[in-house]
BAKOLKE-624032 format. One record per residue (C-alpha): residue number from 1; residue in one letter; z negated, x negated, y. Coordinates in steps of 0.001 Angstrom, whole numbers, plus 524288, in hexadecimal, padded with zeros to 5 digits. Each point is the difference from the previous one (the first is absolute). Layout:
<rec num="NUM" residu="A" w="Z" u="X" v="Y"/>
...
% end
This chain:
<rec num="1" residu="M" w="7C816" u="8355C" v="811FF"/>
<rec num="2" residu="K" w="80CD5" u="7F881" v="8021A"/>
<rec num="3" residu="M" w="80786" u="807B0" v="7F5C6"/>
<rec num="4" residu="A" w="7FBBD" u="80CD3" v="8061A"/>
<rec num="5" residu="E" w="8058D" u="7FC0E" v="80D3C"/>
<rec num="6" residu="S" w="80E21" u="80394" v="7FCD6"/>
<rec num="7" residu="A" w="80948" u="80335" v="7F4E6"/>
<rec num="8" residu="H" w="80644" u="7F2B9" v="80206"/>
<rec num="9" residu="A" w="7F2F2" u="7F8EC" v="7FECB"/>
<rec num="10" residu="Y" w="7FD4C" u="80778" v="7F37B"/>
<rec num="11" residu="V" w="80CBE" u="7FBF8" v="7F989"/>
<rec num="12" residu="R" w="7FDA4" u="7F1C7" v="803BE"/>
<rec num="13" residu="G" w="7F2D9" u="80000" v="7F932"/>
<rec num="14" residu="N" w="80428" u="80640" v="7F32F"/>
<rec num="15" residu="T" w="80813" u="7F685" v="7F818"/>
<rec num="16" residu="V" w="7FAC3" u="80453" v="7F2CD"/>
<rec num="17" residu="K" w="8020F" u="80E60" v="8035F"/>
<rec num="18" residu="F" w="80DE9" u="7FCFB" v="80447"/>
<rec num="19" residu="Y" w="803B5" u="7FB17" v="7F283"/>
<rec num="20" residu="E" w="7F8F3" u="80B50" v="7F974"/>
<rec num="21" residu="W" w="8078C" u="8099F" v="8088D"/>
<rec num="22" residu="L" w="80CAA" u="7F8C9" v="7FD9C"/>
<rec num="23" residu="E" w="7FE09" u="80024" v="7F157"/>
<rec num="24" residu="S" w="7FD55" u="80EA8" v="7FFED"/>
<rec num="25" residu="S" w="80B4D" u="8032B" v="80926"/>
<rec num="26" residu="K" w="80C2D" u="80651" v="7FA55"/>
<rec num="27" residu="A" w="80832" u="7F72F" v="8089A"/>
<rec num="28" residu="A" w="7FA21" u="7F3D0" v="7F997"/>
<rec num="29" residu="K" w="808A3" u="801BE" v="7F414"/>
<rec num="30" residu="A" w="80C08" u="7FE66" v="8087F"/>
<rec num="31" residu="L" w="7FBB7" u="7F32F" v="8063E"/>
<rec num="32" residu="P" w="80983" u="7F4F3" v="7FCE9"/>
<rec num="33" residu="A" w="7FB4D" u="7F3BE" v="7F923"/>
<rec num="34" residu="G" w="80281" u="7F4FB" v="80983"/>
<rec num="35" residu="P" w="8006E" u="7F198" v="7FC52"/>
<rec num="36" residu="P" w="7F240" u="7FAFA" v="7FD13"/>
<rec num="37" residu="V" w="7FB46" u="7F807" v="80BB2"/>
<rec num="38" residu="W" w="7F342" u="7FD96" v="806E9"/>
<rec num="39" residu="I" w="7FCCC" u="80C65" v="807A3"/>
<rec num="40" residu="S" w="7F544" u="802B7" v="809D4"/>
<rec num="41" residu="G" w="7FAA2" u="80B13" v="7F7B7"/>
<rec num="42" residu="D" w="7F9AC" u="805AB" v="80C43"/>
<rec num="43" residu="C" w="80B47" u="8004E" v="80984"/>
<rec num="44" residu="H" w="7FB45" u="80898" v="80B1C"/>
<rec num="45" residu="T" w="801F9" u="7FD9F" v="80E8B"/>
<rec num="46" residu="G" w="7F238" u="7FAA9" v="801DC"/>
<rec num="47" residu="N" w="80349" u="7F4F7" v="7F6A6"/>
<rec num="48" residu="L" w="80B76" u="7FB4E" v="80838"/>
<rec num="49" residu="G" w="7FDF7" u="7F834" v="80C5B"/>
<rec num="50" residu="P" w="8011C" u="7F2F8" v="806E7"/>
<rec num="51" residu="V" w="7FBBF" u="7F49C" v="7F77E"/>
<rec num="52" residu="A" w="7FE77" u="7F1D2" v="8044F"/>
<rec num="53" residu="S" w="804EC" u="7F486" v="7F809"/>
<rec num="54" residu="A" w="7F8E5" u="7F315" v="7FE64"/>
<rec num="55" residu="D" w="80A07" u="7FA48" v="80970"/>
<rec num="56" residu="G" w="7FCCF" u="809C7" v="80AAD"/>
<rec num="57" residu="L" w="80BAD" u="8091B" v="7FE6A"/>
<rec num="58" residu="I" w="7FE48" u="80ECC" v="80026"/>
<rec num="59" residu="E" w="807C3" u="80A23" v="7F854"/>
<rec num="60" residu="I" w="7FE0A" u="80DFD" v="7FBC0"/>
<rec num="61" residu="Q" w="7FCFA" u="7FF3E" v="7F188"/>
<rec num="62" residu="I" w="7F7FC" u="80708" v="7F5B0"/>
<rec num="63" residu="R" w="7F1E3" u="7FCB7" v="8033F"/>
<rec num="64" residu="D" w="7F7D7" u="8050B" v="7F483"/>
<rec num="65" residu="L" w="8037B" u="7FC43" v="7F219"/>
<rec num="66" residu="D" w="7F40B" u="8046B" v="7F824"/>
<rec num="67" residu="Q" w="80884" u="80959" v="7F819"/>
<rec num="68" residu="T" w="80B9F" u="7F6FF" v="7FE01"/>
<rec num="69" residu="V" w="80632" u="7FFC6" v="7F271"/>
<rec num="70" residu="I" w="80D3C" u="7FD93" v="7F9F6"/>
<rec num="71" residu="G" w="80494" u="80DFB" v="7FFAA"/>
<rec num="72" residu="N" w="80A28" u="809E5" v="80413"/>
<rec num="73" residu="P" w="8041E" u="7FE0F" v="80E48"/>
<rec num="74" residu="V" w="80219" u="80EA7" v="80122"/>
<rec num="75" residu="H" w="7F12B" u="801AB" v="8006B"/>
<rec num="76" residu="D" w="7FF6A" u="7F873" v="80CD3"/>
<rec num="77" residu="I" w="80B2A" u="80847" v="80578"/>
<rec num="78" residu="V" w="7F930" u="80CCC" v="7FC89"/>
<rec num="79" residu="R" w="7F296" u="7FB66" v="804CD"/>
<rec num="80" residu="L" w="805CB" u="7FB91" v="80CF6"/>
<rec num="81" residu="S" w="80788" u="80CBB" v="8017D"/>
<rec num="82" residu="L" w="7F3D5" u="80840" v="7FD9D"/>
<rec num="83" residu="S" w="7F842" u="7F7D4" v="809B0"/>
<rec num="84" residu="L" w="80A92" u="801C1" v="80A51"/>
<rec num="85" residu="A" w="80090" u="80E9C" v="7FD61"/>
<rec num="86" residu="M" w="7F146" u="800FC" v="801FD"/>
<rec num="87" residu="A" w="8010D" u="7F7FC" v="80C86"/>
<rec num="88" residu="A" w="809FB" u="809EB" v="804E5"/>
<rec num="89" residu="R" w="7F6F9" u="80B22" v="7FBFE"/>
<rec num="90" residu="S" w="7F480" u="7F9C2" v="80722"/>
<rec num="91" residu="S" w="808B6" u="7FEBA" v="80C02"/>
<rec num="92" residu="D" w="80351" u="80E9A" v="7FF79"/>
<rec num="93" residu="L" w="80E79" u="7FD0A" v="7FE3C"/>
<rec num="94" residu="P" w="808F4" u="80A69" v="7FA2E"/>
<rec num="95" residu="G" w="804A3" u="7FFA7" v="7F1E0"/>
<rec num="96" residu="I" w="80D90" u="7FBA2" v="8040E"/>
<rec num="97" residu="T" w="7F9E7" u="7F32C" v="80451"/>
<rec num="98" residu="T" w="7FB44" u="7FD76" v="7F230"/>
<rec num="99" residu="A" w="80DB0" u="80273" v="7FAC1"/>
<rec num="100" residu="L" w="805AC" u="7F652" v="809D2"/>
<rec num="101" residu="M" w="7F58B" u="7F609" v="7FC71"/>
<rec num="102" residu="I" w="802E9" u="80114" v="7F174"/>
<rec num="103" residu="E" w="80E66" u="7FD7B" v="802DD"/>
<rec num="104" residu="E" w="7FC40" u="7F412" v="80808"/>
<rec num="105" residu="V" w="7F71A" u="7FAEA" v="7F53D"/>
<rec num="106" residu="I" w="80B8A" u="7FEF6" v="7F6C6"/>
<rec num="107" residu="R" w="80945" u="7FA83" v="80A48"/>
<rec num="108" residu="G" w="7F5FC" u="7F624" v="804A5"/>
<rec num="109" residu="Y" w="7FBD0" u="7FC1B" v="7F254"/>
<rec num="110" residu="R" w="80E10" u="7FD90" v="7FBBA"/>
<rec num="111" residu="R" w="80279" u="7F803" v="80C48"/>
<rec num="112" residu="G" w="7F3EF" u="7F7B0" v="7FD63"/>
<rec num="113" residu="L" w="803AF" u="7FED9" v="7F1B3"/>
<rec num="114" residu="S" w="80D40" u="7FA73" v="803A5"/>
<rec num="115" residu="R" w="7F950" u="7F699" v="8096B"/>
<rec num="116" residu="R" w="808E1" u="80409" v="80B14"/>
<rec num="117" residu="H" w="7FBA5" u="7FE8A" v="80E1E"/>
<rec num="118" residu="P" w="7F58E" u="80A3F" v="80322"/>
<rec num="119" residu="E" w="8059A" u="80C43" v="80613"/>
<rec num="120" residu="A" w="7F33A" u="8052F" v="805AB"/>
<rec num="121" residu="H" w="7F87E" u="7F5FF" v="807EF"/>
<rec num="122" residu="E" w="7F188" u="800D5" v="802B8"/>
<rec num="123" residu="N" w="80290" u="7FF91" v="80EB6"/>
<rec num="124" residu="E" w="8064D" u="80D77" v="7FF0D"/>
<rec num="125" residu="I" w="7F395" u="806B2" v="7FAFD"/>
<rec num="126" residu="E" w="7F4BB" u="800CD" v="809AD"/>
<rec num="127" residu="P" w="7F47B" u="80011" v="7F64C"/>
<rec num="128" residu="V" w="80602" u="7F437" v="7F916"/>
<rec num="129" residu="R" w="8035D" u="7F906" v="80CB8"/>
<rec num="130" residu="R" w="7F22C" u="80212" v="80504"/>
<rec num="131" residu="V" w="7F9A8" u="7F9E3" v="7F3EE"/>
<rec num="132" residu="M" w="809AD" u="7F4AF" v="7FFAE"/>
<rec num="133" residu="R" w="7FCFD" u="7FCCA" v="80E3D"/>
<rec num="134" residu="Q" w="7F18D" u="80072" v="7FCC2"/>
<rec num="135" residu="A" w="801E4" u="7F713" v="7F424"/>
<rec num="136" residu="L" w="8072A" u="7F5D0" v="8081D"/>
<rec num="137" residu="R" w="7F4F3" u="7FF95" v="80A10"/>
<rec num="138" residu="R" w="7F466" u="7FF79" v="7F6C6"/>
<rec num="139" residu="K" w="7F759" u="7F3F6" v="7FE7F"/>
<rec num="140" residu="W" w="7F441" u="7FC82" v="7F790"/>
<rec num="141" residu="R" w="7F670" u="80640" v="80995"/>
<rec num="142" residu="H" w="806C7" u="80D31" v="7FE67"/>
<rec num="143" residu="L" w="7FE5D" u="7FF67" v="7F13D"/>
<rec num="144" residu="A" w="7F1DE" u="7FB81" v="8011A"/>
<rec num="145" residu="E" w="7FC46" u="80A9F" v="809B4"/>
<rec num="146" residu="E" w="806C0" u="80A53" v="7F7C1"/>
<rec num="147" residu="R" w="7FAF2" u="7FC0A" v="7F2A2"/>
<rec num="148" residu="I" w="7F2D9" u="7F99F" v="80271"/>
<rec num="149" residu="E" w="7FD88" u="804C1" v="80DEE"/>
<rec num="150" residu="D" w="7FDE6" u="7F248" v="80553"/>
<rec num="151" residu="V" w="805E0" u="7F261" v="800DC"/>
<rec num="152" residu="T" w="7F375" u="7F8E8" v="7FC49"/>
<rec num="153" residu="P" w="7FEE8" u="7F97F" v="7F285"/>
<rec num="154" residu="H" w="7F84F" u="80B66" v="7FA4E"/>
<rec num="155" residu="I" w="80360" u="80CC4" v="7F935"/>
<rec num="156" residu="P" w="7F774" u="80B09" v="80553"/>
<rec num="157" residu="L" w="7F903" u="80756" v="7F532"/>
<rec num="158" residu="G" w="7FF87" u="80EC5" v="800BD"/>
<rec num="159" residu="R" w="80836" u="80B8D" v="7FBA3"/>
<rec num="160" residu="R" w="80C2D" u="7F81C" v="7FCA6"/>
<rec num="161" residu="F" w="7FA49" u="7F2E7" v="7FBD6"/>
<rec num="162" residu="W" w="7F4C5" u="7FEBB" v="7F668"/>
<rec num="163" residu="P" w="7F7AD" u="7F402" v="7FCA4"/>
<rec num="164" residu="L" w="80341" u="7F798" v="7F437"/>
<rec num="165" residu="S" w="7F715" u="7FBF4" v="7F50C"/>
<rec num="166" residu="A" w="7FD5B" u="7F177" v="7FE5F"/>
<rec num="167" residu="A" w="808BF" u="7FFE9" v="7F3EE"/>
<rec num="168" residu="E" w="80B43" u="80636" v="80776"/>
<rec num="169" residu="R" w="7FEE0" u="7F65C" v="80B3B"/>
<rec num="170" residu="K" w="7FFA6" u="7F47C" v="7F6B5"/>
<rec num="171" residu="A" w="80BD9" u="804FD" v="7F859"/>
<rec num="172" residu="I" w="807E5" u="801AD" v="80C83"/>
<rec num="173" residu="E" w="7FC72" u="7F25F" v="804CF"/>
<rec num="174" residu="R" w="80444" u="7FA42" v="7F2E2"/>
<rec num="175" residu="L" w="80CD7" u="80775" v="800C5"/>
<rec num="176" residu="F" w="802B8" u="7FA64" v="80D90"/>
<rec num="177" residu="L" w="7FE17" u="7F228" v="7FAE2"/>
<rec num="178" residu="E" w="80B0D" u="80196" v="7F637"/>
<rec num="179" residu="P" w="80CA1" u="7F8BB" v="80370"/>
<rec num="180" residu="E" w="8087C" u="80C36" v="7FEF3"/>
<rec num="181" residu="T" w="7F785" u="80760" v="809B5"/>
<rec num="182" residu="Q" w="8000A" u="7F48E" v="8096B"/>
<rec num="183" residu="K" w="80ECE" u="7FEF3" v="7FEB5"/>
<rec num="184" residu="L" w="801C3" u="80E87" v="802C5"/>
<rec num="185" residu="I" w="7F800" u="7FF74" v="80C83"/>
<rec num="186" residu="T" w="8059E" u="7F33C" v="80539"/>
<rec num="187" residu="G" w="80DE5" u="804A5" v="7FD19"/>
<rec num="188" residu="L" w="8022F" u="8060B" v="80D68"/>
<rec num="189" residu="K" w="80957" u="7F89C" v="808D6"/>
<rec num="190" residu="S" w="7F54F" u="7FD5A" v="80A15"/>
<rec num="191" residu="R" w="7F71C" u="7F94A" v="7F618"/>
<rec num="192" residu="D" w="7FF98" u="7F2EE" v="7F911"/>
<rec num="193" residu="A" w="7FF61" u="7FF38" v="7F12C"/>
<rec num="194" residu="K" w="7F4C0" u="7F662" v="80173"/>
<rec num="195" residu="D" w="7F7C0" u="8097B" v="807FF"/>
<rec num="196" residu="K" w="7F2CD" u="80328" v="7FA32"/>
<rec num="197" residu="V" w="7FD52" u="80E5E" v="7FD14"/>
<rec num="198" residu="S" w="7F1EE" u="804AB" v="7FFF6"/>
<rec num="199" residu="V" w="7F95A" u="80D46" v="7FF28"/>
<rec num="200" residu="L" w="7F92E" u="80415" v="80C90"/>
<rec num="201" residu="D" w="7FBDA" u="80DAB" v="7FBE5"/>
<rec num="202" residu="A" w="8032B" u="80A36" v="7F5B8"/>
<rec num="203" residu="A" w="7FCC5" u="80E32" v="7FD38"/>
<rec num="204" residu="Y" w="80363" u="80B0F" v="7F6D3"/>
<rec num="205" residu="W" w="80A7D" u="80803" v="806B9"/>
<rec num="206" residu="M" w="7FEAE" u="80EA4" v="7FEB6"/>
<rec num="207" residu="K" w="80DBF" u="80549" v="8021F"/>
<rec num="208" residu="G" w="7FFBB" u="80E38" v="7FBD1"/>
<rec num="209" residu="C" w="7FD56" u="805DD" v="7F2B6"/>
<rec num="210" residu="S" w="809C2" u="7F6D5" v="7F97A"/>
<rec num="211" residu="S" w="7F692" u="7F4AA" v="8024F"/>
<rec num="212" residu="L" w="7F4F2" u="80623" v="7F850"/>
<rec num="213" residu="G" w="7FDDD" u="7F9CD" v="7F2CB"/>
<rec num="214" residu="R" w="80958" u="7F4B6" v="802F1"/>
<rec num="215" residu="L" w="7FEA7" u="7F2D2" v="80657"/>
<rec num="216" residu="R" w="80450" u="7FFCD" v="80E39"/>
<rec num="217" residu="Y" w="7FBBB" u="7F530" v="8091C"/>
<rec num="218" residu="A" w="802CD" u="7FB44" v="80DBB"/>
<rec num="219" residu="V" w="7FEA4" u="7F153" v="80199"/>
<rec num="220" residu="L" w="7FFE4" u="7F935" v="80D20"/>
<rec num="221" residu="A" w="8044D" u="7F1F2" v="7FE16"/>
<rec num="222" residu="A" w="8017A" u="7F3FD" v="80894"/>
<rec num="223" residu="V" w="80C50" u="7F7C6" v="7FEFA"/>
<rec num="224" residu="G" w="7FEAE" u="7F208" v="804C0"/>
<rec num="225" residu="K" w="7F43F" u="7FB56" v="807B6"/>
<rec num="226" residu="E" w="7F71E" u="80B94" v="802A9"/>
<rec num="227" residu="S" w="7FDD1" u="7FBEA" v="80E23"/>
<rec num="228" residu="H" w="80E66" u="80034" v="803FE"/>
<rec num="229" residu="G" w="8071E" u="8054A" v="7F42A"/>
<rec num="230" residu="E" w="804D5" u="80DA1" v="7FCBC"/>
<rec num="231" residu="M" w="7F963" u="80BCA" v="7FA1F"/>
<rec num="232" residu="C" w="806D2" u="80900" v="7F677"/>
<rec num="233" residu="L" w="7FC90" u="80C87" v="7F8F3"/>
<rec num="234" residu="I" w="802B0" u="800E2" v="7F16B"/>
<rec num="235" residu="D" w="80064" u="80CD1" v="7F894"/>
<rec num="236" residu="I" w="7FBD6" u="7FF04" v="7F1BD"/>
<rec num="237" residu="K" w="80354" u="80C16" v="7F832"/>
<rec num="238" residu="E" w="7FE39" u="80309" v="7F1AE"/>
<rec num="239" residu="A" w="80D1C" u="8034F" v="7F9E4"/>
<rec num="240" residu="A" w="7FFE5" u="80CA3" v="7F834"/>
<rec num="241" residu="Q" w="80951" u="8061E" v="7F647"/>
<rec num="242" residu="A" w="80C15" u="805B9" v="80675"/>
<rec num="243" residu="A" w="802A6" u="80EA1" v="7FF3E"/>
<rec num="244" residu="A" w="80EAF" u="7FE2D" v="80196"/>
<rec num="245" residu="P" w="807BD" u="8013F" v="7F33A"/>
<rec num="246" residu="R" w="804FD" u="7F332" v="7FA83"/>
<rec num="247" residu="A" w="80D6C" u="7FD5A" v="7FA70"/>
<rec num="248" residu="K" w="7FF79" u="7FF57" v="7F134"/>
<rec num="249" residu="H" w="806A9" u="7F2D8" v="7FF47"/>
<rec num="250" residu="G" w="7FB1E" u="7F9BD" v="80C8A"/>
<rec num="251" residu="S" w="7F909" u="7F2F8" v="7FE5C"/>
<rec num="252" residu="M" w="7F437" u="7FF59" v="8090C"/>
<rec num="253" residu="P" w="7F3F3" u="7F73C" v="800E3"/>
<rec num="254" residu="S" w="7F4D8" u="80541" v="7F7C5"/>
<rec num="255" residu="G" w="7F5CA" u="7FE67" v="80ABE"/>
<rec num="256" residu="N" w="7FF82" u="80A1C" v="80ADA"/>
<rec num="257" residu="A" w="7FE55" u="7F5F0" v="80AD5"/>
<rec num="258" residu="E" w="80B86" u="7F811" v="7FB04"/>
<rec num="259" residu="R" w="807EC" u="80C99" v="7FF4B"/>
<rec num="260" residu="V" w="7FCE7" u="8034F" v="80E34"/>
<rec num="261" residu="V" w="8035C" u="7F265" v="8050D"/>
<rec num="262" residu="T" w="80C82" u="7FEE1" v="7F802"/>
<rec num="263" residu="G" w="80478" u="80D62" v="80477"/>
<rec num="264" residu="A" w="7FCBE" u="7FCB3" v="80E23"/>
<rec num="265" residu="R" w="8082C" u="7F3A0" v="7FF8B"/>
<rec num="266" residu="A" w="80B96" u="807B3" v="7FAD4"/>
<rec num="267" residu="L" w="7FEE5" u="80B99" v="80945"/>
<rec num="268" residu="S" w="7F978" u="7FAA4" v="80C34"/>
<rec num="269" residu="P" w="801A1" u="7F132" v="800B3"/>
<rec num="270" residu="F" w="7F8BE" u="7FE67" v="80CE9"/>
<rec num="271" residu="L" w="7F3FC" u="80665" v="7FA23"/>
<rec num="272" residu="G" w="80186" u="7FA54" v="7F257"/>
<rec num="273" residu="E" w="7FFD8" u="7F1F7" v="804CC"/>
<rec num="274" residu="R" w="7F2B8" u="802A1" v="80633"/>
<rec num="275" residu="M" w="7F9B2" u="8057D" v="7F3A1"/>
<rec num="276" residu="L" w="7F912" u="7F9A2" v="7F496"/>
<rec num="277" residu="A" w="7FB9F" u="8053B" v="7F2C2"/>
<rec num="278" residu="A" w="7F29E" u="7FAFB" v="7FBE3"/>
<rec num="279" residu="R" w="7F3BA" u="802E2" v="7F82C"/>
<rec num="280" residu="L" w="7F32F" u="8035C" v="80699"/>
<rec num="281" residu="M" w="7F3B3" u="803C5" v="7F89A"/>
<rec num="282" residu="D" w="80882" u="80222" v="7F3F4"/>
<rec num="283" residu="K" w="808DB" u="8098D" v="80732"/>
<rec num="284" residu="S" w="80E5E" u="7FF0F" v="80335"/>
<rec num="285" residu="V" w="80143" u="7FF56" v="80EDA"/>
<rec num="286" residu="V" w="80A5C" u="7FDF7" v="80A64"/>
<rec num="287" residu="L" w="7FD67" u="7F78C" v="80BE9"/>
<rec num="288" residu="R" w="807AB" u="80298" v="80C70"/>
<rec num="289" residu="E" w="7FE2F" u="7FA9F" v="80D88"/>
<rec num="290" residu="L" w="8005D" u="80B09" v="809DA"/>
<rec num="291" residu="M" w="80954" u="7FD27" v="80B33"/>
<rec num="292" residu="P" w="7FF4E" u="8062C" v="80D8E"/>
<rec num="293" residu="Q" w="80E5A" u="803F9" v="7FEEE"/>
<rec num="294" residu="D" w="7FE60" u="807DB" v="7F367"/>
<rec num="295" residu="L" w="7FFE4" u="80E13" v="8049F"/>
<rec num="296" residu="K" w="803B8" u="80D67" v="7FAFA"/>
<rec num="297" residu="F" w="80796" u="80AF2" v="8063D"/>
<rec num="298" residu="E" w="7F955" u="80CC8" v="80345"/>
<rec num="299" residu="M" w="80B3D" u="80981" v="7FDFD"/>
<rec num="300" residu="E" w="7FA52" u="80BF5" v="80685"/>
<rec num="301" residu="R" w="80507" u="80872" v="80B4A"/>
<rec num="302" residu="L" w="80E10" u="7FBC8" v="7FE05"/>
<rec num="303" residu="S" w="80C08" u="8059D" v="80679"/>
<rec num="304" residu="Q" w="80B47" u="803CB" v="7F720"/>
<rec num="305" residu="A" w="807E0" u="7F412" v="8041D"/>
<rec num="306" residu="E" w="7F46E" u="7F6FF" v="7FD4C"/>
<rec num="307" residu="A" w="7FD7C" u="8062A" v="7F2BC"/>
<rec num="308" residu="V" w="80E30" u="7FEAC" v="7FBB8"/>
<rec num="309" residu="G" w="800D0" u="7F212" v="80538"/>
<rec num="310" residu="A" w="7F372" u="7FC32" v="7F910"/>
<rec num="311" residu="A" w="80529" u="8058F" v="7F336"/>
<rec num="312" residu="S" w="80C1B" u="7F77A" v="800F8"/>
<rec num="313" residu="L" w="7F8A8" u="7F3B9" v="8040C"/>
<rec num="314" residu="F" w="7F541" u="800F4" v="7F5C1"/>
<rec num="315" residu="A" w="809AD" u="8031A" v="7F538"/>
<rec num="316" residu="Q" w="80800" u="7F40B" v="803C3"/>
<rec num="317" residu="I" w="7F3DB" u="7F775" v="7FEC2"/>
<rec num="318" residu="V" w="7FD0F" u="80573" v="7F273"/>
<rec num="319" residu="G" w="80E4E" u="7FEA8" v="7FC0B"/>
<rec num="320" residu="R" w="8000A" u="7F1B5" v="803F8"/>
<rec num="321" residu="A" w="7F349" u="7FD8B" v="7F8A3"/>
<rec num="322" residu="H" w="805D9" u="805BD" v="7F39C"/>
<rec num="323" residu="G" w="80DA6" u="7FA72" v="8020A"/>
<rec num="324" residu="R" w="7FBDB" u="7F1DC" v="80149"/>
<rec num="325" residu="Q" w="7FB87" u="800B9" v="7F1D5"/>
<rec num="326" residu="M" w="80D43" u="804AC" v="7FADF"/>
<rec num="327" residu="D" w="80CC4" u="7F901" v="7FDD3"/>
<rec num="328" residu="N" w="80C2C" u="80536" v="806AF"/>
<rec num="329" residu="K" w="804B5" u="807FD" v="7F467"/>
<rec num="330" residu="T" w="7F2BF" u="80683" v="7FE33"/>
<rec num="331" residu="R" w="7FF01" u="80328" v="80E7D"/>
<rec num="332" residu="Q" w="80D7D" u="8062C" v="80013"/>
<rec num="333" residu="G" w="7FD1B" u="8080F" v="7F3D7"/>
<rec num="334" residu="W" w="7F2FE" u="8050E" v="80556"/>
<rec num="335" residu="S" w="8060F" u="80302" v="80D2D"/>
<rec num="336" residu="A" w="80AE9" u="807B6" v="7F968"/>
<rec num="337" residu="E" w="7F5E4" u="807AD" v="7F827"/>
<rec num="338" residu="L" w="7F96D" u="8040B" v="80CA6"/>
<rec num="339" residu="R" w="80CE0" u="8059A" v="804EA"/>
<rec num="340" residu="R" w="800C3" u="80989" v="7F4AD"/>
<rec num="341" residu="D" w="7FACD" u="80DE1" v="7FEBC"/>
<rec num="342" residu="R" w="80219" u="80416" v="80E2B"/>
<rec num="343" residu="S" w="7FFB4" u="80E3E" v="803DF"/>
<rec num="344" residu="K" w="80989" u="80657" v="8097A"/>
<rec num="345" residu="T" w="7F55C" u="801AD" v="80A32"/>
<rec num="346" residu="L" w="7F85B" u="7F32A" v="7FF0E"/>
<rec num="347" residu="D" w="80528" u="7F223" v="80044"/>
<rec num="348" residu="A" w="7F599" u="7FB49" v="7F683"/>
<rec num="349" residu="P" w="7FDDF" u="8015F" v="7F14D"/>
<rec num="350" residu="S" w="7FADD" u="80D59" v="7FC1E"/>
<rec num="351" residu="W" w="7F573" u="7F9A0" v="7F797"/>
<rec num="352" residu="L" w="7FA17" u="7F9C0" v="80C25"/>
<rec num="353" residu="W" w="7FFBA" u="80C99" v="807D1"/>
<rec num="354" residu="K" w="7FA6C" u="807C5" v="7F49E"/>
<rec num="355" residu="S" w="7F5A6" u="7F596" v="7FD7D"/>
<rec num="356" residu="V" w="7FB90" u="8001D" v="80E26"/>
<rec num="357" residu="V" w="7FF81" u="80EDC" v="80064"/>
<rec num="358" residu="D" w="7F825" u="800CF" v="7F34E"/>
<rec num="359" residu="L" w="7F6D6" u="7F507" v="803EB"/>
<rec num="360" residu="A" w="7FE14" u="8057D" v="80DAB"/>
<rec num="361" residu="A" w="7FBD0" u="80D10" v="7FA33"/>
<rec num="362" residu="N" w="7F646" u="7F96A" v="7F6CF"/>
<rec num="363" residu="H" w="7FB49" u="7F750" v="80AF1"/>
<rec num="364" residu="E" w="7FDE8" u="80B55" v="8096A"/>
<rec num="365" residu="A" w="7F7B3" u="8079D" v="7F652"/>
<rec num="366" residu="A" w="7F7D0" u="7F3FE" v="7FCAA"/>
<rec num="367" residu="Y" w="7FE8C" u="7FC6B" v="80E55"/>
<rec num="368" residu="L" w="7FAD9" u="80D7C" v="803A1"/>
<rec num="369" residu="D" w="7F65E" u="7FF95" v="7F49E"/>
<rec num="370" residu="H" w="7FB8E" u="7F297" v="8049B"/>
<rec num="371" residu="C" w="7FE06" u="804FF" v="80DF4"/>
<rec num="372" residu="R" w="7F855" u="80BB4" v="7FAF3"/>
<rec num="373" residu="A" w="7F731" u="7F743" v="7F7C6"/>
<rec num="374" residu="Y" w="7FE0D" u="7F6EA" v="80B8E"/>
<rec num="375" residu="A" w="7FC99" u="80B63" v="808F4"/>
<rec num="376" residu="L" w="7F5EC" u="80530" v="7F655"/>
<rec num="377" residu="K" w="7F952" u="7F2C4" v="7FF58"/>
<rec num="378" residu="S" w="80002" u="7FDBD" v="80EA7"/>
<rec num="379" residu="P" w="7F466" u="8048E" v="80828"/>
<rec num="380" residu="A" w="802B6" u="80C0B" v="80847"/>
% end
């Protein structure tokens, strides 16, 4: 249902298709080979948002690293550009807006890459400002009411949460007794390293079709004395193989969970420090405490000024995430490469514009087919 809601929602939910389209695109042959660094691999606007650190700070960072690999940074640039173009399309903005956004993607990315002071600030973009204000106000009760519909120490079973088998419950309780899990959960600034962590409730978490066939659990835990301690919500997710292409000579952890956590620490330090790679029921899983401040932007119904500002801001965030992994010489060389191949009518590389145009055409056809299939399945 979600992917049929808008063209932008469809592009967000089709990572594998994106790389298939990119590989078949004529423009793909012209893409430059950037320095191999950790990339998001799924760099769309829904995967950028406010993220809380263990110390209580909040920054806009990349917030989903399931697809992270050591790869070509140009893939994140193209994926972000396509996502922004589809956000403009869903907002009924004219084609000129997309051209302006693509120019801002390159300008913003190069600014972030150089680690200069941000040019576009989140306070200048209403959809971003609105979510940042919300993130700063949110407390545990907001997260609990949103995710588990209550603040009591129970997870309500139903459409989203399913009961566990005895073996699953026992495996989760064993995992939460391990020192590394305890250390992860007591690592927040407000907690003491000596606090006891215990499982209050747990359930299988059904989060869309991607959850089917893989482990996904929500665990409600107590930190400290249950009577006057804290509660926290831990997401346990099986780590799967990434669809994003890997650099031929990049050295990455062999386990998928270790890959996700290592990539997160390189790209999104606030999130990475709150993640742990582990084994559960002989599967590679990632543990992450969900924080009330971790939110995503809904980039729909934008004005032209908001769309262009968002393109600059998001590209700066991605540029900084890539740039912090490069030395000064590498950053300068990659930035210079992105200044090449400009046309007389667009202040951005022609390979980026051509890639977005090709991918948008493929995306539009696939999106309409998806909507048709959805309509045929839906009751009249």
